[in-house]
N, C-alpha and C positions, 0 to 999 in steps of 0.2 A: 673294910672300914677299920681304921686303927683306933686305939684307945683315946686319942685326942679328938677324933671326929665325933660330932653329935648330929644325929638325924633330926631334922626339924619336922615335926608332925603336928598338923592341926587337930583340934578336938574331934572333928568329924572325919578323920582319916579313913576309917572303914567304909563309911558311906560314900566318900569321894572316890575311893578306889573301886568300889562296886559300880559307881556311875561310869567310870572310865571303861571298866570291863563290859558293862551293859551296852555301851555305844560302840564297842569293838573298833576303836579308832587307832589304837597303837599299831605301829609298823604297817600302816596302810600306804598305798601309793600316793604320789602327789595329787592334789585336788585343785582344779582351776579356781574354785571359789575362794579357798584359803590363800592360794598364791596371789590372786588379785588383791585381797585384803593386805597381804604382806607388802606387795609393791606399792599400794596406795599409802600405807603407813610410811614407807621409806620416802616417798615423794612429799607427803604432807610435812613430815618432820625433818626433811632434808638430811637424812642419815644414811650411811653406807651399809648398815646392818639393821635388818628387821626380821623378827621371828615370831611365829605362833608356836607355843610350847604346850606340851602335856606333861605334867609332873606325875610320874609313875612312882611306885613304891621305892625304887632304887636308882632311878635315872630321870633325866629331863630329856624328853624326846621332842624333836623339832618337826612338827607337822608341816610347816612351811617355813622357808628361810630365804633371805636375800642377803648376799654378801658373806656367806659362810660355806665352808666345804664339809663340815661335820654334820652328822644326823642326830647325835645325842651326846650328852655329857653326864657325868655322875651327879647324883642328887646330893651335892655338898651344900653346906650353908651358903646361901647367895640370894640374889634377887628373886629368881623364880621360886625357889624353895620358901623364901620369906613371904611372897605374895599369897601363897595358899593359906597362910595363917590369918589373913584378913577375911572379914565377912563379905 
């Protein structure tokens, strides 16, 4: 992270990260239930890309993805990092 980057963190960051660790979901294999939800979202919203993401401490990991070849991206300011700031 360079000096111009700012990590966006919600007030409950420690609790949120503890929940992610508790459920032990990061870096797990593909899951049919999540994949069905992703495909359904793509069909309903008629979009070429749909993803289910988990925002970790330093990355955004894709639990399920449609229309993407990558499995994670950095946790830069953006839509996913901004969503965790909401209640």
